[in-house]
N, CA, C and O of each residue as an XYZ file, in Angstrom:
524
protein
N       7.380     -6.065    -18.331
C       8.323     -7.143    -18.423
C       8.984     -7.308    -17.062
O       9.429     -6.327    -16.465
N       9.051     -8.525    -16.574
C       9.691     -8.751    -15.285
C      10.864     -9.709    -15.464
O      10.866    -10.559    -16.354
N      11.836     -9.553    -14.616
C      13.017    -10.383    -14.637
C      13.063    -11.185    -13.366
O      12.768    -10.673    -12.285
N      13.430    -12.437    -13.491
C      13.564    -13.271    -12.304
C      14.975    -13.825    -12.302
O      15.405    -14.468    -13.260
N      15.687    -13.573    -11.224
C      17.034    -14.090    -11.110
C      17.378    -14.289     -9.650
O      16.819    -13.633     -8.770
N      18.291    -15.187     -9.405
C      18.777    -15.429     -8.053
C      20.038    -14.618     -7.841
O      20.849    -14.457     -8.752
N      20.196    -14.110     -6.629
C      21.392    -13.357     -6.293
C      22.542    -14.341     -6.098
O      22.565    -15.105     -5.132
N      23.463    -14.313     -6.998
C      24.603    -15.226     -6.980
C      25.856    -14.390     -7.151
O      25.851    -13.423     -7.913
N      26.918    -14.740     -6.467
C      28.183    -14.042     -6.645
C      28.786    -14.464     -7.969
O      29.002    -15.648     -8.225
N      29.052    -13.474     -8.805
C      29.711    -13.731    -10.072
C      31.121    -13.173    -10.002
O      31.339    -12.117     -9.408
N      32.063    -13.852    -10.588
C      33.432    -13.331    -10.594
C      33.531    -12.087    -11.472
O      32.651    -11.824    -12.291
N      34.584    -11.344    -11.299
C      34.773    -10.132    -12.099
C      34.972    -10.496    -13.566
O      35.337    -11.629    -13.882
N      34.730     -9.527    -14.477
C      34.879     -9.804    -15.908
C      36.291    -10.215    -16.308
O      36.484    -10.840    -17.350
N      37.259     -9.875    -15.502
C      38.632    -10.231    -15.844
C      38.986    -11.629    -15.342
O      40.137    -12.055    -15.444
N      38.008    -12.335    -14.806
C      38.248    -13.662    -14.251
C      38.621    -14.644    -15.355
O      38.264    -14.455    -16.518
N      39.332    -15.678    -14.983
C      39.752    -16.679    -15.967
C      38.798    -17.874    -15.991
O      39.158    -18.929    -16.514
N      37.598    -17.733    -15.440
C      36.628    -18.829    -15.462
C      36.082    -19.009    -16.865
O      36.090    -18.068    -17.659
N      35.606    -20.209    -17.182
C      35.062    -20.449    -18.520
C      33.847    -19.557    -18.818
O      33.168    -19.107    -17.895
N      33.580    -19.308    -20.081
C      32.534    -18.408    -20.539
C      31.129    -18.755    -20.035
O      30.413    -17.831    -19.650
N      30.681    -20.019    -20.008
C      29.314    -20.290    -19.545
C      29.038    -19.796    -18.122
O      27.896    -19.455    -17.813
N      30.029    -19.749    -17.266
C      29.841    -19.264    -15.903
C      29.562    -17.767    -15.906
O      28.857    -17.276    -15.025
N      30.094    -17.039    -16.867
C      29.945    -15.586    -16.905
C      28.716    -15.118    -17.694
O      28.378    -13.936    -17.632
N      28.045    -15.994    -18.426
C      26.936    -15.583    -19.276
C      25.738    -14.980    -18.540
O      25.205    -13.982    -19.024
N      25.275    -15.519    -17.397
C      24.076    -14.943    -16.782
C      24.210    -13.470    -16.428
O      23.236    -12.725    -16.539
N      25.383    -13.034    -16.008
C      25.521    -11.635    -15.624
C      25.524    -10.711    -16.831
O      25.197     -9.532    -16.698
N      25.885    -11.217    -18.004
C      25.900    -10.363    -19.201
C      24.491     -9.884    -19.555
O      24.321     -8.747    -19.994
N      23.493    -10.728    -19.372
C      22.115    -10.314    -19.627
C      21.712     -9.213    -18.664
O      21.068     -8.244    -19.069
N      22.079     -9.344    -17.397
C      21.742     -8.319    -16.410
C      22.474     -7.013    -16.692
O      21.922     -5.933    -16.481
N      23.700     -7.105    -17.162
C      24.463     -5.905    -17.520
C      23.814     -5.226    -18.721
O      23.672     -4.003    -18.738
N      23.419     -6.006    -19.721
C      22.783     -5.439    -20.912
C      21.451     -4.781    -20.584
O      21.077     -3.803    -21.231
N      20.730     -5.293    -19.598
C      19.432     -4.725    -19.212
C      19.585     -3.526    -18.281
O      18.604     -2.832    -18.015
N      20.765     -3.271    -17.792
C      21.005     -2.132    -16.919
C      20.729     -2.417    -15.455
O      20.650     -1.485    -14.655
N      20.578     -3.689    -15.082
C      20.281     -4.051    -13.695
C      21.559     -4.274    -12.903
O      21.610     -3.956    -11.714
N      22.579     -4.806    -13.531
C      23.850     -5.084    -12.869
C      24.921     -4.216    -13.516
O      25.135     -4.274    -14.726
N      25.585     -3.417    -12.700
C      26.605     -2.508    -13.214
C      27.970     -2.935    -12.696
O      28.122     -3.287    -11.526
N      28.957     -2.898    -13.577
C      30.322     -3.215    -13.192
C      30.996     -1.903    -12.819
O      30.947     -0.931    -13.573
N      31.615     -1.885    -11.664
C      32.314     -0.675    -11.218
C      33.760     -1.045    -10.938
O      34.048     -1.794    -10.005
N      34.650     -0.526    -11.733
C      36.077     -0.765    -11.544
C      36.691      0.425    -10.835
O      36.638      1.551    -11.328
N      37.272      0.170     -9.680
C      37.980      1.207     -8.940
C      39.389      0.693     -8.722
O      39.637     -0.137     -7.847
N      40.300      1.195     -9.523
C      41.683      0.723     -9.414
C      41.769     -0.755     -9.750
O      41.322     -1.185    -10.813
N      42.347     -1.531     -8.841
C      42.473     -2.971     -9.064
C      41.227     -3.728     -8.619
O      40.997     -4.852     -9.066
N      40.423     -3.131     -7.747
C      39.235     -3.811     -7.240
C      38.083     -3.693     -8.240
O      37.923     -2.666     -8.898
N      37.303     -4.735     -8.341
C      36.135     -4.745     -9.208
C      34.922     -5.091     -8.339
O      34.943     -6.069     -7.592
N      33.887     -4.294     -8.444
C      32.689     -4.563     -7.658
C      31.468     -4.483     -8.563
O      31.529     -3.962     -9.677
N      30.356     -5.014     -8.055
C      29.099     -5.027     -8.802
C      28.094     -4.142     -8.085
O      28.006     -4.168     -6.857
N      27.340     -3.361     -8.840
C      26.264     -2.541     -8.300
C      24.960     -2.985     -8.934
O      24.902     -3.243    -10.136
N      23.913     -3.075     -8.124
C      22.581     -3.344     -8.649
C      21.898     -2.010     -8.906
O      22.002     -1.090     -8.095
N      21.210     -1.904    -10.015
C      20.502     -0.677    -10.364
C      19.089     -1.042    -10.799
O      18.847     -2.124    -11.332
N      18.179     -0.136    -10.566
C      16.803     -0.325    -11.017
C      16.523      0.782    -12.025
O      16.415      1.950    -11.654
N      16.403      0.413    -13.310
C      16.177      1.437    -14.322
C      14.872      2.203    -14.069
O      13.862      1.607    -13.695
N      14.897      3.499    -14.270
C      13.750      4.406    -14.149
C      13.183      4.465    -12.732
O      11.995      4.738    -12.560
N      14.007      4.216    -11.716
C      13.513      4.289    -10.344
C      13.261      5.739     -9.922
O      12.487      5.983     -8.997
N      13.889      6.681    -10.572
C      13.687      8.087    -10.201
C      12.251      8.526    -10.475
O      11.717      9.350     -9.732
N      11.615      8.002    -11.515
C      10.224      8.321    -11.814
C       9.322      7.850    -10.685
O       8.429      8.576    -10.250
N       9.558      6.627    -10.211
C       8.771      6.084     -9.103
C       8.992      6.907     -7.837
O       8.031      7.274     -7.161
N      10.245      7.196     -7.513
C      10.568      7.928     -6.291
C       9.928      9.310     -6.286
O       9.375      9.738     -5.273
N      10.001      9.993     -7.395
C       9.408     11.329     -7.503
C       7.887     11.254     -7.309
O       7.309     12.052     -6.571
N       7.256     10.299     -7.970
C       5.813     10.138     -7.856
C       5.410      9.756     -6.439
O       4.394     10.224     -5.925
N       6.212      8.905     -5.815
C       5.945      8.439     -4.452
C       6.013      9.585     -3.447
O       5.092      9.757     -2.649
N       7.082     10.365     -3.473
C       7.249     11.436     -2.488
C       6.239     12.567     -2.689
O       5.686     13.083     -1.718
N       5.999     12.951     -3.938
C       5.035     14.020     -4.201
C       3.613     13.579     -3.864
O       2.824     14.365     -3.339
N       3.288     12.329     -4.162
C       1.953     11.814     -3.850
C       1.711     11.730     -2.360
O       0.636     12.099     -1.888
N       2.692     11.253     -1.608
C       2.556     11.163     -0.152
C       2.367     12.559      0.450
O       1.511     12.751      1.314
N       3.153     13.519      0.001
C       3.037     14.882      0.514
C       1.671     15.489      0.190
O       1.097     16.204      1.011
N       1.153     15.205     -1.003
C      -0.143     15.752     -1.398
C      -1.273     15.154     -0.551
O      -2.184     15.873     -0.141
N      -1.220     13.856     -0.289
C      -2.246     13.209      0.532
C      -2.192     13.758      1.958
O      -3.233     14.014      2.563
N      -0.995     13.937      2.489
C      -0.860     14.510      3.829
C      -1.415     15.934      3.869
O      -2.062     16.316      4.843
N      -1.172     16.712      2.830
C      -1.710     18.074      2.767
C      -3.237     18.066      2.723
O      -3.883     18.906      3.349
N      -3.813     17.115      1.981
C      -5.269     17.015      1.912
C      -5.858     16.757      3.293
O      -6.869     17.352      3.666
N      -5.223     15.870      4.048
C      -5.713     15.558      5.390
C      -5.485     16.749      6.315
O      -6.349     17.080      7.127
N      -4.319     17.395      6.193
C      -3.986     18.530      7.054
C      -4.954     19.695      6.835
O      -5.271     20.419      7.779
N      -5.414     19.877      5.626
C      -6.314     20.992      5.312
C      -7.778     20.690      5.631
O      -8.612     21.594      5.601
N      -8.097     19.445      5.933
C      -9.480     19.104      6.269
C      -9.782     19.507      7.711
O      -8.874     19.754      8.504
N     -11.064     19.568      8.031
C     -11.488     20.005      9.360
C     -11.005     19.015     10.417
O     -11.180     17.806     10.262
N     -10.415     19.509     11.459
C      -9.863     18.732     12.581
C      -8.735     17.778     12.155
O      -8.383     16.862     12.898
N      -8.184     17.993     10.985
C      -7.094     17.168     10.445
C      -7.470     15.688     10.414
O      -6.660     14.815     10.726
N      -8.721     15.430     10.029
C      -9.200     14.062      9.876
C     -10.193     14.014      8.728
O     -10.874     14.996      8.432
N     -10.264     12.850      8.084
C     -11.131     12.702      6.922
C     -11.531     11.228      6.797
O     -10.767     10.333      7.157
N     -12.731     10.994      6.285
C     -13.151      9.621      6.031
C     -12.348      9.069      4.850
O     -12.078      9.777      3.880
N     -11.980      7.819      4.951
C     -11.159      7.214      3.907
C     -11.876      7.258      2.561
O     -11.246      7.493      1.529
N     -13.191      7.033      2.567
C     -13.936      7.023      1.301
C     -13.941      8.407      0.663
O     -13.898      8.523     -0.562
N     -13.993      9.467      1.488
C     -13.933     10.838      0.955
C     -12.560     11.136      0.359
O     -12.447     11.806     -0.668
N     -11.536     10.635      1.011
C     -10.173     10.831      0.498
C      -9.972     10.067     -0.805
O      -9.315     10.560     -1.722
N     -10.536      8.866     -0.889
C     -10.407      8.063     -2.112
C     -11.129      8.697     -3.286
O     -10.751      8.478     -4.437
N     -12.158      9.478     -3.013
C     -12.910     10.111     -4.102
C     -12.175     11.322     -4.684
O     -12.513     11.785     -5.773
N     -11.186     11.829     -3.973
C     -10.407     12.964     -4.480
C      -9.410     12.506     -5.529
O      -9.086     11.323     -5.628
N      -8.931     13.466     -6.310
C      -8.038     13.155     -7.418
C      -6.616     13.602     -7.120
O      -6.390     14.706     -6.625
N      -5.656     12.727     -7.430
C      -4.239     13.072     -7.289
C      -3.739     13.604     -8.626
O      -3.948     12.975     -9.663
N      -3.089     14.743     -8.606
C      -2.588     15.312     -9.861
C      -1.084     15.125    -10.026
O      -0.563     15.225    -11.137
N      -0.383     14.853     -8.923
C       1.082     14.811     -8.998
C       1.655     13.401     -8.988
O       2.866     13.236     -9.138
N       0.829     12.389     -8.817
C       1.342     11.036     -8.690
C       0.646     10.093     -9.672
O      -0.542     10.238     -9.960
N       1.398      9.143    -10.169
C       0.856      8.143    -11.072
C       0.503      6.847    -10.330
O       0.026      5.891    -10.941
N       0.736      6.818     -9.029
C       0.551      5.589     -8.259
C      -0.876      5.376     -7.782
O      -1.233      4.251     -7.433
N      -1.683      6.384     -7.753
C      -3.073      6.245     -7.351
C      -3.295      6.546     -5.876
O      -2.406      6.381     -5.041
N      -4.500      6.990     -5.588
C      -4.850      7.389     -4.229
C      -4.826      6.195     -3.279
O      -4.338      6.315     -2.155
N      -5.337      5.062     -3.703
C      -5.380      3.879     -2.838
C      -3.986      3.477     -2.370
O      -3.794      3.125     -1.206
N      -3.019      3.529     -3.274
C      -1.635      3.192     -2.928
C      -1.118      4.114     -1.823
O      -0.524      3.653     -0.848
N      -1.346      5.407     -1.981
C      -0.832      6.370     -1.011
C      -1.555      6.275      0.335
O      -0.947      6.495      1.382
N      -2.839      5.952      0.310
C      -3.567      5.766      1.567
C      -2.984      4.588      2.331
O      -2.740      4.690      3.534
N      -2.758      3.477      1.652
C      -2.139      2.320      2.310
C      -0.733      2.656      2.799
O      -0.307      2.172      3.848
N      -0.024      3.470      2.053
C       1.331      3.868      2.429
C       1.338      4.681      3.720
O       2.120      4.385      4.624
N       0.491      5.689      3.823
C       0.510      6.529      5.023
C      -0.035      5.792      6.239
O       0.369      6.077      7.366
N      -0.943      4.853      6.027
C      -1.422      4.032      7.144
C      -0.294      3.115      7.618
O      -0.057      2.984      8.819
N       0.396      2.484      6.673
C       1.508      1.586      7.015
C       2.677      2.305      7.651
O       3.363      1.740      8.503
N       2.915      3.542      7.252
C       4.017      4.327      7.817
C       3.617      4.978      9.139
O       4.419      5.683      9.752
N       2.395      4.746      9.574
C       1.853      5.293     10.814
C       1.886      6.823     10.836
O       2.112      7.430     11.882
N       1.662      7.433      9.683
C       1.556      8.882      9.611
C       0.149      9.327      9.959
O      -0.074     10.486     10.310
N      -0.811      8.399      9.862
C      -2.197      8.666     10.242
C      -2.689      7.541     11.142
O      -2.178      6.422     11.107
N      -3.687      7.865     11.943
C      -4.374      6.860     12.745
C      -5.605      6.448     11.968
O      -6.305      7.299     11.420
N      -5.877      5.176     11.913
C      -7.054      4.675     11.225
C      -8.043      4.209     12.293
O      -7.764      3.271     13.040
N      -9.196      4.868     12.359
C     -10.202      4.530     13.364
C     -11.480      4.089     12.667
O     -11.897      4.683     11.673
N     -12.087      3.054     13.196
C     -13.356      2.569     12.640
C     -14.501      3.423     13.187
O     -14.602      3.658     14.391
N     -15.352      3.875     12.281
C     -16.550      4.607     12.662
C     -17.730      3.964     11.955
O     -17.546      3.087     11.111
N     -18.944      4.394     12.295
C     -20.123      3.837     11.627
C     -20.198      4.274     10.168
O     -20.861      3.623      9.360
N     -19.531      5.362      9.827
C     -19.513      5.854      8.445
C     -18.385      5.253      7.625
O     -18.326      5.470      6.415
N     -17.494      4.507      8.251
C     -16.349      3.911      7.574
C     -15.066      4.315      8.263
O     -15.102      5.050      9.251
N     -13.928      3.850      7.763
C     -12.644      4.193      8.394
C     -12.370      5.693      8.331
O     -12.564      6.335      7.298
N     -11.918      6.231      9.451
C     -11.562      7.644      9.561
C     -10.057      7.740      9.708
O      -9.467      7.044     10.534
N      -9.434      8.593      8.919
C      -7.991      8.795      8.981
C      -7.703     10.103      9.688
O      -8.156     11.162      9.253
N      -6.949     10.036     10.779
C      -6.588     11.230     11.547
C      -5.079     11.381     11.522
O      -4.340     10.438     11.804
N      -4.634     12.582     11.180
C      -3.205     12.874     11.114
C      -2.589     12.795     12.501
O      -3.121     13.382     13.443
N      -1.484     12.086     12.647
C      -0.784     12.016     13.930
C      -0.135     13.359     14.233
O       0.238     14.097     13.320
N      -0.002     13.671     15.517
C       0.587     14.952     15.907
C       2.061     15.047     15.533
O       2.533     16.120     15.158
N       2.789     13.948     15.629
C       4.221     13.974     15.349
C       4.534     13.809     13.860
O       5.688     13.580     13.496
N       3.510     13.924     12.989
C       3.713     13.747     11.554
C       4.609     14.830     10.968
O       5.373     14.565     10.040
N       4.525     16.039     11.497
C       5.344     17.146     10.984
C       6.822     16.890     11.126
O       7.622     17.404     10.343
N       7.200     16.096     12.122
C       8.618     15.794     12.355
C       9.106     14.667     11.462
O      10.307     14.546     11.223
N       8.197     13.845     10.966
C       8.479     12.682     10.128
C       9.656     11.864     10.645
O      10.822     12.208     10.453
N       9.303     10.779     11.300
C      10.310      9.906     11.877
C      11.244      9.345     10.830
O      10.805      8.966      9.745
N      12.514      9.287     11.137
C      13.526      8.698     10.247
C      13.830      7.299     10.720
O      13.975      7.056     11.918
N      13.927      6.380      9.784
C      14.220      4.981     10.142
C      15.549      4.566      9.622
O      15.963      3.425      9.826
């Protein structure tokens, strides 16, 4: 199920605006996407993504496992097709997702060879750049 909404400033629940203006945010509050946070007299809104911890856990463990697979291979490089044939046990996102992730994050170098793309672990990968 997907939700589509535009980011619009809504007044606080204690506002004196008519009810139809406040209705769209009630659906988001009921779904757990928009949270009301009252701190003293100030009222603020927080956006939340339900069950994001499952994704985050799967993402970090999967990335680490793929990096370990490459690190343990000979010369710290592996053909992409060989890596795709391996099985991930800790992630629900799939090997293809994680391969695209590490290439996009520049954790590996992708080189074209006659046998197919070769993924080589970058030397500075152990330090993992912070953005």
